[in-house]
C-alpha positions as CSV (number, residue, x, y, z in Angstrom):
1,M,73.2,63.8,160.6
2,T,71.1,64.0,157.5
3,T,72.4,65.0,154.1
4,T,70.5,68.3,154.4
5,E,72.1,69.0,157.7
6,R,75.6,68.1,156.4
7,I,75.1,70.4,153.4
8,A,74.0,73.3,155.7
9,E,77.0,72.7,158.0
10,D,79.4,72.5,155.0
11,F,77.8,75.7,153.6
12,K,78.5,77.6,156.8
13,N,82.1,76.3,156.8
14,A,82.6,77.3,153.2
15,L,81.3,80.8,154.1
16,K,83.8,81.1,156.9
17,T,86.8,79.8,154.9
18,G,85.9,81.7,151.7
19,D,85.8,78.6,149.6
20,K,83.9,80.2,146.7
21,Q,83.6,77.1,144.5
22,K,82.2,74.9,147.3
23,L,79.9,77.8,148.3
24,S,78.6,78.1,144.8
25,V,77.9,74.4,144.4
26,L,76.2,74.1,147.8
27,R,74.2,77.2,147.1
28,M,72.8,75.6,143.9
29,V,71.9,72.4,145.8
30,K,70.3,74.3,148.6
31,A,68.2,76.4,146.1
32,A,67.1,73.2,144.3
33,A,66.1,71.6,147.6
34,K,64.2,74.7,148.7
35,N,62.3,74.8,145.3
36,R,61.4,71.1,145.7
37,E,60.3,71.7,149.3
38,I,58.0,74.6,148.1
39,E,56.6,72.4,145.3
40,K,55.8,69.6,147.8
41,G,54.6,71.8,150.5
42,I,56.4,69.7,153.2
43,P,60.0,69.4,154.4
44,L,62.2,67.2,152.2
45,A,62.9,63.6,153.1
46,E,66.4,62.1,152.8
47,D,65.4,60.3,149.6
48,D,64.3,63.6,148.0
49,M,67.7,65.2,148.8
50,Q,69.6,62.2,147.5
51,E,67.5,62.5,144.3
52,I,68.5,66.2,143.9
53,L,72.1,65.3,144.4
54,R,72.0,62.5,141.9
55,T,70.4,64.8,139.3
56,F,73.2,67.3,139.7
57,I,75.8,64.6,139.4
58,K,74.1,63.2,136.3
59,R,74.0,66.6,134.7
60,G,77.6,67.2,135.6
61,K,78.7,63.9,134.0
62,E,76.8,64.7,130.9
63,S,78.3,68.1,130.7
64,I,81.8,66.7,131.1
65,E,81.1,64.3,128.2
66,Q,79.9,67.2,126.0
67,F,82.7,69.6,127.0
68,S,85.3,66.8,126.3
69,K,83.9,66.3,122.8
70,A,84.1,70.1,122.2
71,G,87.7,70.3,123.5
72,R,86.8,72.6,126.4
73,E,89.2,71.3,129.0
74,D,88.7,74.4,131.2
75,L,85.0,73.6,131.6
76,V,85.7,69.9,132.0
77,K,87.9,70.7,135.0
78,K,85.3,73.0,136.5
79,E,82.6,70.3,136.2
80,T,85.0,67.7,137.6
81,D,85.7,69.9,140.6
82,E,82.0,70.4,141.2
83,L,81.4,66.6,141.0
84,A,84.1,66.1,143.6
85,I,82.3,68.4,146.0
86,L,78.9,66.7,145.5
87,Q,80.0,63.0,145.5
88,P,80.7,62.7,149.3
89,Y,77.0,63.5,150.0
90,L,75.8,60.3,148.2
91,P,76.0,56.8,149.6
92,Q,78.9,54.6,148.7
93,Q,78.5,53.5,145.1
94,L,78.3,49.8,144.2
95,S,81.3,48.2,142.5
96,N,80.8,46.7,139.1
97,D,80.9,43.2,140.6
98,E,78.3,44.1,143.2
99,A,76.1,45.7,140.5
100,L,76.4,42.5,138.3
101,A,75.5,40.3,141.3
102,L,72.5,42.5,142.0
103,V,71.3,42.2,138.4
104,K,71.7,38.5,138.4
105,D,69.7,38.1,141.6
106,V,66.9,40.3,140.3
107,I,66.8,38.4,137.0
108,H,66.6,35.1,139.0
109,E,63.9,36.5,141.3
110,T,61.7,37.8,138.5
111,G,62.3,34.9,136.2
112,A,62.9,37.3,133.3
113,K,63.9,35.4,130.1
114,G,64.2,38.0,127.4
115,A,64.7,41.7,126.4
116,K,61.0,42.3,126.6
117,E,61.2,42.1,130.4
118,M,64.0,44.5,130.6
119,G,61.8,47.3,132.1
120,R,60.5,45.1,134.9
121,V,64.1,44.0,135.8
122,M,65.4,47.6,135.6
123,K,62.7,48.8,137.9
124,A,63.4,46.1,140.5
125,V,67.2,46.6,140.3
126,M,67.0,50.4,140.7
127,E,64.7,50.0,143.7
128,K,67.1,47.6,145.4
129,A,70.2,49.7,144.5
130,M,68.6,52.8,146.1
131,G,70.7,55.3,144.1
132,R,74.0,53.6,144.7
133,V,74.7,52.9,141.0
134,D,74.2,54.7,137.7
135,G,71.2,53.7,135.7
136,K,73.3,53.5,132.5
137,I,75.5,50.9,134.0
138,I,72.5,48.8,135.2
139,S,70.9,49.2,131.8
140,E,73.9,47.8,130.0
141,L,74.3,44.9,132.5
142,V,70.6,44.0,132.3
143,R,70.6,44.1,128.5
144,K,73.7,41.9,128.3
145,M,72.3,39.4,130.8
146,L,68.9,39.2,129.1
147,E,70.3,39.0,125.5
148,G,73.1,36.6,126.2
């Protein structure tokens, strides 16, 4: 079952059970997917749907950070709950050890020696990770590995 199909099925179930929060979150995702589909003029591929979900999750994490700084715990809880609804639709995330091993492998493969080659290493790592790790984490690991 594709991610799009899982979301559609969960949307129907949320309608039946009256889960307003899940319904709201899935409605936002479905609307974003439909907009992207209209832009492209073709049905969305699995990668496109994963990208939409990653964008929502990234925005949610940034919002949580901002709301925490502002002391808005009510909004932090709301965003956290929304993230909990979206997370299961993404592939299993890499652990820190797996991400570090991936960075080391790519640096070895590319022969990168310094910070000037960070962009090339980042691009290769992100392609191999296929959305299973946050870009900020990879950026920090690559920077540490190339500087030290």
